[in-house]
C-alpha positions as CSV (number, residue, x, y, z in Angstrom):
1,M,0.0,0.0,0.0
2,S,1.4,3.4,-0.8
3,V,0.9,6.9,0.6
4,S,1.1,10.4,-0.9
5,R,4.1,12.8,-0.3
6,F,2.3,14.5,2.5
7,T,1.7,11.3,4.5
8,A,5.2,9.6,3.6
9,Y,6.7,7.6,6.4
10,I,10.0,5.2,6.4
11,G,9.2,1.5,5.0
12,Q,6.6,2.5,2.6
13,Q,6.1,2.9,-1.0
14,I,5.4,6.4,-1.9
15,E,3.2,7.9,-4.6
16,L,4.5,11.1,-5.9
17,G,2.6,13.1,-8.1
18,I,2.9,16.1,-10.4
19,K,0.8,18.8,-12.3
20,F,2.2,20.6,-15.3
21,K,0.9,24.0,-15.6
22,Y,1.6,26.7,-18.1
23,D,3.4,29.7,-16.3
24,Q,1.3,32.5,-17.6
25,T,-2.0,31.0,-17.6
26,G,-1.6,28.3,-14.8
27,E,-3.5,26.2,-16.9
28,D,-3.0,22.4,-17.1
29,F,-1.0,20.7,-20.3
30,D,0.2,17.6,-21.2
31,P,4.2,17.6,-22.4
32,A,5.1,15.7,-25.5
33,S,6.5,13.1,-23.1
34,V,7.2,12.4,-19.8
35,N,10.5,10.3,-19.7
36,R,11.7,9.4,-16.3
37,V,11.8,10.4,-12.7
38,E,14.8,10.5,-10.5
39,V,14.4,10.2,-6.9
40,I,17.2,12.0,-4.9
41,D,18.5,12.3,-1.4
42,E,18.4,16.2,-1.2
43,I,21.4,16.2,1.3
44,S,23.8,13.9,-0.4
45,G,22.7,14.2,-3.7
46,E,22.5,10.6,-4.1
47,I,20.1,8.7,-6.6
48,L,18.0,6.3,-4.8
49,E,15.8,5.3,-7.8
50,V,14.9,6.0,-11.6
51,I,11.6,5.4,-12.7
52,Q,11.2,5.0,-16.6
53,A,8.3,6.3,-18.5
54,S,6.8,3.0,-18.6
55,S,6.0,2.9,-14.8
56,I,4.6,6.7,-14.8
57,T,0.7,7.0,-15.1
58,R,-1.3,10.0,-16.5
59,I,-4.2,10.6,-14.4
60,A,-5.6,13.5,-16.1
61,L,-4.9,16.5,-18.2
62,G,-1.4,17.6,-16.9
63,H,-1.2,15.3,-14.0
64,Y,1.2,12.3,-13.7
65,T,2.1,10.1,-10.8
66,V,4.7,7.5,-9.9
67,T,5.2,5.1,-6.8
68,T,8.4,4.5,-5.8
69,N,10.2,1.6,-4.2
70,A,10.2,0.7,-0.8
71,S,13.6,-0.6,-0.8
72,W,15.9,2.6,-0.1
73,N,12.9,3.9,2.3
74,T,14.8,3.0,5.5
75,R,15.6,6.1,7.3
76,S,14.0,9.7,7.4
77,R,15.0,12.0,5.1
78,K,14.0,14.9,2.7
79,I,14.0,13.8,-0.9
80,I,13.8,15.5,-4.4
81,D,11.3,14.1,-7.1
82,R,13.0,15.3,-10.5
83,W,10.6,14.7,-13.6
84,Y,12.0,14.7,-17.0
85,H,9.9,15.7,-19.8
86,S,9.9,17.3,-23.4
87,L,7.6,20.2,-24.3
88,D,7.9,19.3,-27.8
89,P,8.5,16.3,-30.0
90,G,12.2,15.5,-30.2
91,P,15.4,14.9,-28.1
92,A,15.5,18.1,-25.9
93,E,14.2,17.8,-22.4
94,V,13.9,19.6,-19.3
95,Y,13.0,18.8,-15.7
96,M,10.7,19.8,-13.0
97,D,11.6,19.3,-9.3
98,S,8.9,18.7,-6.1
99,A,10.0,18.0,-2.8
100,C,8.8,15.1,-0.4
101,V,9.8,14.8,3.6
102,I,10.0,11.2,4.8
103,Y,9.1,11.1,8.7
104,A,9.7,8.8,11.2
105,P,6.4,6.9,12.1
106,P,4.1,8.6,14.7
107,A,5.4,7.8,18.4
108,T,3.3,6.0,20.6
109,N,3.1,7.4,23.9
110,A,6.5,8.7,23.3
111,A,5.8,12.0,25.4
112,S,3.9,11.8,28.3
113,V,3.1,15.8,28.4
114,T,2.0,18.4,26.0
115,R,2.9,22.1,25.8
116,F,0.0,22.2,28.1
117,T,0.7,20.1,31.0
118,A,4.8,20.6,30.5
119,Y,6.8,19.7,33.9
120,I,10.4,19.3,34.2
121,N,12.2,15.9,33.4
122,Q,10.1,14.8,30.9
123,K,9.9,14.7,27.1
124,I,7.2,17.0,25.8
125,E,5.0,16.6,22.5
126,L,4.8,19.9,21.0
127,G,2.8,20.5,17.9
128,I,1.8,23.2,15.6
129,K,-0.8,23.7,13.2
130,F,-0.1,25.2,9.5
131,R,-3.4,27.5,8.4
132,W,-3.8,29.9,5.5
133,D,-3.3,33.5,6.6
134,R,-7.0,34.8,4.9
135,S,-9.5,31.7,5.2
136,G,-8.0,30.1,8.7
137,E,-8.3,26.3,6.8
138,L,-5.4,24.1,7.3
139,F,-2.8,23.1,4.9
140,D,0.2,21.2,4.4
141,P,3.5,23.0,3.7
142,L,5.8,21.7,1.0
143,S,8.4,20.7,4.0
144,V,8.6,21.0,7.3
145,D,12.3,21.5,7.6
146,K,13.8,21.6,11.2
147,V,12.1,22.5,14.6
148,E,14.6,24.9,17.1
149,V,13.7,24.8,21.1
150,I,14.9,27.9,22.4
151,D,15.0,29.3,25.8
152,A,13.0,32.1,25.9
153,L,14.9,34.3,28.3
154,S,18.5,33.7,27.4
155,G,17.9,33.2,23.8
156,G,20.0,30.0,23.9
157,L,19.2,26.8,21.6
158,L,18.4,24.2,23.4
159,E,17.6,21.3,21.1
160,T,17.7,21.2,17.3
161,I,15.1,18.5,16.0
162,Q,15.7,17.8,12.2
163,S,12.8,17.3,9.4
164,Y,13.0,13.0,9.6
165,D,11.9,13.3,13.2
166,I,9.0,15.9,12.8
167,S,5.7,13.7,12.8
168,H,2.8,14.3,10.5
169,K,-0.1,13.8,12.6
170,S,-3.0,14.9,9.9
171,L,-3.7,17.7,7.3
172,G,-1.8,20.6,8.7
173,Y,-0.8,19.4,12.2
174,F,2.8,18.5,12.8
175,T,4.5,17.5,16.1
176,I,7.9,16.9,17.6
177,T,8.8,14.8,21.0
178,T,11.8,17.0,22.6
179,S,14.6,15.1,24.6
180,S,14.4,15.4,28.3
181,A,18.2,16.1,28.8
182,W,18.0,19.7,28.8
183,N,14.6,19.9,30.9
184,T,16.0,20.2,34.4
185,R,14.4,23.4,35.5
186,A,11.2,25.6,35.3
187,R,11.5,28.0,32.4
188,S,9.8,29.1,29.0
189,V,10.6,27.7,25.7
190,I,10.1,28.6,22.3
191,D,9.9,25.9,19.6
192,R,10.5,27.7,16.0
193,W,9.4,25.9,12.9
194,Y,11.0,26.3,9.8
195,Y,9.0,25.2,6.9
196,T,8.4,25.9,2.9
197,R,4.8,26.5,2.1
198,L,5.3,26.0,-1.9
199,A,7.5,25.1,-4.5
200,G,9.9,28.1,-5.2
201,D,9.1,29.8,-1.9
202,A,11.5,30.8,0.8
203,I,11.5,29.2,4.0
204,S,9.2,30.7,6.6
205,V,9.3,30.7,10.2
206,S,6.4,30.3,12.9
207,E,6.9,30.1,16.7
208,E,4.8,28.8,19.6
209,S,5.7,29.0,23.4
210,C,5.5,26.2,26.0
211,N,5.9,26.8,29.9
212,I,7.6,24.3,31.8
213,F,6.8,24.0,35.4
214,A,8.3,22.5,38.5
215,A,5.5,20.5,39.8
216,A,3.4,17.9,38.9
217,P,-0.3,19.2,37.5
218,A,-2.7,17.4,40.0
219,A,-3.1,18.8,43.8
220,T,-0.7,17.8,46.2
221,N,-3.0,17.1,48.9
222,M,-6.1,15.4,47.4
223,I,-7.7,13.6,50.1
224,T,-6.8,9.4,50.5
225,V,-8.7,6.8,51.8
226,S,-6.4,6.6,54.9
227,D,-7.5,9.9,55.5
228,V,-11.2,9.3,55.5
229,K,-10.5,6.4,57.5
230,N,-8.5,7.9,60.4
231,I,-10.2,11.3,60.4
232,F,-13.5,11.2,59.1
233,L,-14.5,7.6,60.3
234,K,-12.5,7.5,63.4
235,G,-13.7,5.2,65.4
236,I,-16.2,3.3,63.0
237,N,-15.7,-0.2,62.4
238,L,-16.1,-0.9,58.6
239,E,-16.9,-4.7,58.8
240,D,-20.4,-5.9,58.5
241,E,-21.8,-8.7,60.9
242,N,-19.6,-11.3,58.7
243,G,-16.5,-9.8,59.4
244,E,-16.3,-8.4,55.6
245,A,-15.1,-4.8,55.6
246,L,-15.9,-2.1,52.8
247,D,-12.7,-2.3,50.7
248,D,-10.4,0.6,49.9
249,T,-11.5,0.5,46.2
250,S,-14.9,1.2,47.0
251,I,-14.0,4.1,49.4
252,Q,-11.8,5.6,46.5
253,K,-14.8,5.5,44.1
254,L,-16.9,7.4,46.9
255,I,-14.1,10.0,47.1
256,D,-14.1,10.6,43.4
257,A,-17.8,11.0,43.7
258,A,-17.3,13.5,46.4
259,V,-15.3,15.7,44.5
260,T,-17.5,16.0,41.8
261,T,-20.4,16.6,44.5
262,V,-18.5,19.5,46.0
263,E,-17.6,20.8,42.5
264,R,-21.2,20.8,41.8
265,E,-22.3,22.6,44.8
266,L,-19.6,25.4,44.8
267,R,-19.7,25.6,41.1
268,I,-16.1,25.2,40.8
269,D,-13.1,22.8,39.3
270,I,-11.2,21.2,42.3
271,K,-9.2,18.7,39.9
272,P,-6.8,20.2,37.3
273,R,-8.6,20.5,34.1
274,V,-7.3,21.7,30.5
275,V,-9.8,24.0,28.7
276,I,-9.4,24.7,25.4
277,S,-11.9,27.1,23.1
278,N,-13.0,25.3,19.8
279,P,-10.5,22.5,19.9
280,D,-9.7,20.7,16.9
281,P,-10.1,16.7,17.1
282,D,-6.4,15.4,17.8
283,E,-5.9,18.3,20.7
284,V,-5.5,16.8,24.0
285,Y,-8.0,18.3,26.5
286,D,-10.6,18.1,29.5
287,V,-13.1,20.4,28.6
288,A,-14.1,22.3,25.4
289,E,-15.5,25.7,25.7
290,S,-17.0,28.0,23.2
291,P,-15.0,31.4,22.6
292,Y,-15.6,34.6,24.4
293,D,-17.4,37.6,22.7
294,Y,-15.6,40.5,21.9
295,I,-17.1,43.7,23.8
296,Q,-15.7,47.0,23.0
297,G,-16.5,48.4,26.4
298,D,-14.6,45.4,28.2
299,F,-11.4,46.2,25.8
300,I,-11.6,49.8,26.5
301,N,-11.4,48.9,30.0
302,W,-7.9,47.1,30.2
303,G,-9.3,43.9,28.5
304,S,-11.7,42.6,31.0
305,L,-12.9,39.2,30.7
306,Q,-14.4,36.6,33.1
307,L,-13.5,33.2,32.2
308,Y,-16.3,30.2,32.5
309,R,-14.4,28.3,34.8
310,Q,-13.0,28.9,38.3
311,P,-10.4,29.0,39.8
312,T,-8.0,29.3,37.2
313,R,-4.4,28.0,37.6
314,R,-2.6,29.5,34.5
315,I,-3.4,30.9,31.1
316,N,-2.0,29.1,28.3
317,K,-3.0,31.2,25.2
318,I,-5.5,34.5,24.2
319,E,-6.0,34.8,21.0
320,L,-8.3,36.8,18.7
321,R,-10.0,35.0,16.0
322,W,-12.4,35.8,12.9
323,P,-15.5,34.1,14.0
324,A,-16.3,32.8,10.1
325,T,-12.9,31.8,8.9
326,N,-10.9,31.3,12.3
327,A,-8.1,33.1,11.1
328,L,-5.9,34.5,13.7
329,V,-6.2,38.5,14.2
330,W,-3.5,38.5,17.1
331,Q,-2.2,36.4,20.2
332,I,-2.0,38.5,23.3
333,P,1.8,38.3,24.9
334,E,1.8,36.5,27.7
335,S,3.3,39.5,29.7
336,W,0.4,41.3,29.2
337,V,-2.2,39.0,31.0
338,R,-2.9,39.6,34.7
339,L,-5.2,36.9,36.3
340,K,-7.3,37.0,39.6
341,A,-7.0,33.1,39.9
342,R,-9.7,32.4,42.5
343,H,-12.4,33.8,40.4
344,S,-10.9,33.5,36.7
345,Q,-10.5,37.5,36.1
346,V,-8.5,38.5,33.5
347,N,-7.0,41.6,32.6
348,I,-5.1,42.5,29.4
349,I,-2.6,45.3,30.2
350,P,0.6,46.3,27.6
351,V,3.8,46.4,29.4
352,A,6.8,48.5,28.3
353,G,8.7,47.0,25.5
354,A,5.7,45.2,24.1
355,L,4.1,48.2,22.7
356,S,5.5,48.2,19.4
357,Q,3.8,44.9,18.5
358,I,0.4,46.7,18.2
359,M,-0.7,50.2,18.5
360,L,-1.7,51.7,21.4
361,G,-4.4,54.3,22.0
362,A,-5.3,56.7,24.8
363,G,-6.9,55.5,28.1
364,G,-5.5,51.9,27.4
365,I,-7.3,51.3,24.3
366,Y,-5.3,48.8,22.2
367,L,-6.4,47.3,19.0
368,P,-7.9,50.9,17.8
369,M,-9.4,49.0,14.8
370,L,-11.2,46.9,17.3
371,S,-11.9,49.0,20.4
372,A,-11.9,52.4,19.1
373,G,-15.4,52.1,17.1
374,Y,-15.0,50.0,14.0
375,L,-16.4,46.6,15.7
376,G,-18.4,47.5,19.1
377,Y,-19.2,43.8,19.0
378,T,-17.7,40.5,17.8
379,P,-19.3,37.0,19.1
380,S,-17.1,34.6,19.5
381,M,-13.9,35.7,18.7
382,I,-11.6,35.4,22.1
383,H,-10.3,32.0,22.1
384,V,-8.6,31.3,25.9
385,D,-6.9,28.1,26.5
386,Y,-6.3,27.7,30.5
387,E,-6.1,25.4,33.4
388,T,-8.4,25.2,36.2
389,G,-8.3,23.4,39.6
390,F,-6.1,23.8,42.6
391,D,-2.3,22.9,43.2
392,V,-3.1,22.8,47.0
393,I,-6.7,22.2,47.8
394,P,-7.9,24.5,50.4
395,N,-8.8,23.1,54.1
396,D,-12.2,23.6,54.3
397,I,-12.6,22.0,50.6
398,W,-10.6,19.1,51.4
399,S,-12.7,18.7,54.8
400,A,-15.9,18.8,52.5
401,I,-14.9,16.2,50.3
402,G,-13.6,14.1,53.6
403,K,-17.5,14.5,55.1
404,V,-19.3,14.2,51.7
405,T,-17.6,10.3,51.2
406,A,-17.8,9.9,55.1
407,I,-21.8,10.3,54.8
408,E,-21.9,7.6,51.9
409,V,-19.6,5.3,53.5
410,L,-21.8,5.6,57.1
411,T,-25.1,5.1,54.8
412,I,-23.8,1.8,53.0
413,M,-22.2,0.2,56.5
414,S,-25.8,1.4,57.8
415,D,-27.6,-1.0,55.7
416,A,-25.2,-3.4,56.2
417,I,-24.7,-3.9,59.8
418,T,-27.6,-5.0,61.6
419,Q,-26.9,-3.4,64.7
420,G,-27.7,-0.3,62.7
421,V,-31.2,-1.1,62.2
422,S,-33.9,-0.1,64.3
423,N,-36.5,-2.9,64.3
424,S,-35.5,-6.7,63.9
425,S,-37.5,-10.0,64.0
426,I,-37.0,-13.5,64.3
427,S,-39.1,-16.3,62.9
428,A,-38.7,-19.9,63.9
429,D,-40.7,-22.9,64.2
430,G,-44.1,-21.1,64.2
431,L,-42.4,-18.4,66.7
432,N,-42.4,-14.8,65.8
433,L,-40.3,-12.5,67.9
434,S,-40.0,-8.4,67.0
435,Y,-37.6,-6.3,69.0
436,S,-36.6,-2.7,68.6
437,R,-32.7,-1.6,68.7
438,T,-33.2,2.2,68.5
439,N,-30.4,2.4,71.2
440,S,-28.2,0.6,69.5
441,P,-24.7,2.6,70.0
442,T,-24.0,1.9,66.6
443,A,-27.1,3.3,65.0
444,L,-26.7,6.4,67.5
445,L,-23.0,6.5,66.3
446,F,-24.0,6.8,62.6
447,Q,-26.9,8.8,62.8
448,G,-25.2,11.5,65.2
449,R,-22.2,11.3,62.8
450,I,-24.3,11.7,59.5
451,E,-26.5,14.8,60.8
452,S,-23.2,16.7,62.2
453,Y,-21.7,16.2,58.9
454,S,-24.7,17.4,56.7
455,K,-25.3,20.5,59.1
456,W,-21.6,21.4,58.7
457,L,-22.1,21.0,54.7
458,E,-24.8,22.6,54.6
459,N,-23.4,26.0,56.1
460,F,-20.4,25.4,54.1
461,Y,-22.0,25.3,50.6
462,L,-23.8,28.6,51.2
463,D,-20.4,30.6,52.3
464,G,-18.1,28.6,50.3
465,Y,-20.1,29.2,47.0
466,R,-20.0,33.0,47.5
467,F,-16.2,32.5,48.6
468,Y,-14.9,30.6,45.6
469,S,-17.8,31.5,43.1
470,G,-18.5,34.8,43.9
471,I,-21.9,36.5,43.5
472,N,-22.8,37.1,39.6
473,M,-24.7,40.5,39.4
474,L,-26.8,41.7,36.6
475,I,-27.3,45.4,36.3
476,V,-30.4,46.6,34.5
């Protein structure tokens, strides 16, 4: 099975095509003859294969293809396919070149983190999407030549990844996996992508950024099964009358459910989540959001923006894109972003040294074309990629999770332990005996603790919602 020049990997036959067009009109035409195709290693100039006219296929007017041999395709490299043809009958011939980058096969679990969850001592998968400037549509460049990973502060080159180690995931989407050798401290890095858009074009450069953090993304003090047993269920025997205990796996599931319950009551994210506006299918994320509306008055007031989810741990990217085409208008510099993390309130404040990137008007009005009257309101224009949740869970939320879990455990145990039942009966040989155990120490212990925890939670949800979520006000 063959692959095209845009999805070429080592070990495969590759279908290479060309379209002959008149220079002035751009119309397709058939040469008098297409004589042969040479496949050449771009670096060494070695001729890898010569495909004769008998193996060249005419697809349509001006469109011809060949299929290469797989025997030489044993490593990643950039190749040139040189098409020799005659414009008129006779021995004179000319040639036309096209290019193809042969990539290493896409890595499987090669990197444990992406640019949005990057931490020290790890390999990092960095990706880029190539889009046409006007339409915003994805496209495959003629070649992606190399990627440089650069320290954003010092400008030092950390790593260079050549074309043969760049993976082509889908139309317009390419990724690399960095080495972990230089990833020994927290820093910001830039991945600089060198590529050629079309045949005859000069090399273009696109840059992306990545913040590498020192700690893992999960909250460092998430409540454990041991915490639930030793603090919130202290003094409770977790065995039924047959001596069978409620297992740790079941308690962990109740903890996970309790986290969701507290999140819902407070309308916040406790567990870390990656949130992306209008993600593409191949992006890694936990929550997909709709873009935010651009409102002129908000951007006059230092770019005020209230994010949908809270609290926010960090902002990864803020972009303005035209809604109809998704074309990038502007990516707001990271140094301009000010975040009030608890309530996820963002302000965009230009800083010294960055103003050359964009025009600035009086009173903090930047992007004058947008904020000074041309566009008062544009729906779904602001794309924000950010992360929510807690690095360290606050003590009151931690306690709430423990109490919700404990209530669920006690409810299960009250059904499993006969001593927790108020009324029982025994029937044997025609004898019916009913008795009450409402004063059972176990029943009273369960009931008292459940009521105590429930009352605490009732008060906490009211105060906690005001503190962590704030009060949404509508001015009319």
